[in-house]
N, C-alpha and C positions, 0 to 999 in steps of 0.2 A: 196073317197079322194077327196080332191079338188087339182086344179090343181098345185099350188107351194108344197104342202106336197106330191103331185106324184113326181116332180120333183126334190124336197129334197132325198126322200126315194130309188129314184132312184140310184139317184147318190152316197148317203149314201153306199145302198147294195154293188155297184162296184166296190166302192174307191180299197178294196181288190184285184181287180183284175184289176182294172186300173193301180195300182203302180209297178207291178212286170215287164211290161216290159219296164218301163223308168228306173227302179233299177236295171235292166239287163245290160242296156248301162252302167251304172257307174261300176258295179261291174265286168262286161265282163272282156276280156281275157283269155289269158291261154289254154290248150287244148280244141280242138273243138267236139263235143260230138260224132261225125260220124268217129274222128279219122284219120281224111284224106280220108276217103272210099269212094272209088266211086260207081256209080250203073248205068250201062248202058251207061260208059263213063262221067256221070257225078256226081257230089260228091253227096251225100246222103242229109246232109244238108247246109254244106259250114262253114269257119272259122267264122263267126258272132254267131253261137249256141254255147255256150261254158258250157262244168260242172259250171263253178265259176260264169258266169254271171245267170244261169237256176236258182242255187242256191241262189245266192244275190237275185235276184228277188221273188223266191217264200217267203225265209225270210221274204223279206220285205214287200209283201204281207201279211203274217202272223202278222207282228207285227205289221202293221196298223190296221188289225184286231180285235186286241188285246186290240189297242188305243181306237179305235170306240166304243169297248165293254164298255171300263172305260167309256168313253165321254156322251155314250146314255142318261142314263140319265140326267143328268143336260143339255146335249144341249135339249132332247127332252122336259124339263121343260120350258125351257127358248125359245123356238119356240111354244109351245104348242100343240105339237103333238109327238105320240111316234115314237123312231128312234129305228131299231132293233140293238140287241147285237149279236156276232157271235158265235156259236157253233163253237168248236173246228175242226167239219169235212163240215160245212158249210165255214169255213175258207179256209181249206186244197182244199174246191172245186172251190172254186174262187179263190186263187191263185194258184194253180197248175194246173187249169184247163186253167188258161191264158197261163202260161208259154207252156203249151202241146197243146195249141191251134198256138202259134207262131212257135213252134218247126213242126205242122204238115204243117203251110202255107211257112216256107222253104223247106218242103219235096216237097208241091203242085211244087212251085216255079222251084226248079229244073228240075221236072219231064217235065214242061212245055216250060223248055229251058230259063229259066229267071236270069240273073246274080245274084248276092249276091247286096241288095240293090234296084234292079228294082221294079218299080211300078210292083204293082196287085190290081188294084181299087176293093174293096168290100172286098179284102180277107186280104188285109192290115188293114183294118178299123175295121172288126169283125171279124178276125180268133178267138182272145181270148174271145168275147162272146160265138160265136157257141159253143164252147167247156167249157166252167166254168160253164156256166148255166146247159147244161143236166148232168155234172159231180155233181154238186152244189145239182142238185135235185133229183141224184143216190143217192148222201151218205147222206143228211139233207133234208130227204124229206119234213118232218113236216115242216121244219124252211123254204126252200122253197116256200112252199105254201102258207102260212102265207105273206112272204113279196114281192113275186114276182106276185104279181097279173096282167092282161091283159094290165093294164094300165101303171104300173111299165116297164113290158119289151119293149111296146110301145115306151117310154121314152127313155128307152136303146140303142134300136134300131137307134132312130133320136139324142141323144146325142151323142152318143160315135162316129159317125165319125167327129161331128163337135170338140169334145175334142181332137181324135186321131189327125187331122191335125194340130191343135192349140199347141199342145204339142211337136210334130215333127217339127213343123217350129221353134219354141221355143229352141229347143234342136240342131239344126239345125246352127241356129244364134248365138250359145254359144260356137260351134265347138263341140259339142258333137256327132253328128251327122252328117254324108259325106251327105247325101241326105233328104230333107225337106218334105219328104215322108214317 
């Protein structure tokens, strides 16, 4: 794969995992997943992880995967190389894994004494990647092996923190987030 093709494929395959956390901010609110429960004197997850935000994030990721699947042939023709369409299980692995990664990161933050919104360098930027990729590999093994080459994974690990910081700063400036990270 050429460099630009690898970057394009990496971005394309990760969009269903990139979208859920951003969409969860828009759909959030309502009852927290942990129901206010504590573990070891600290909230299990905190008020920032809600059922509505999680569901809205997953549905948004699935919708993006569906849209990209419809667009893949025409966009692929326009750019001169194949772009993936998403199997249902690949879409579920990416979108659901992204939200599960974010939830697990919140759990880790609470266990390490970090308050809601506190920085957790590395974890904040890659939590959803660390969970969505293995879950997708488990649910849609052949699809994953076809599209997630070593080069694509390297681009994802480099590109994701840059995109994460950029989108969070934008959300902060728009008043959608309380912190720019």
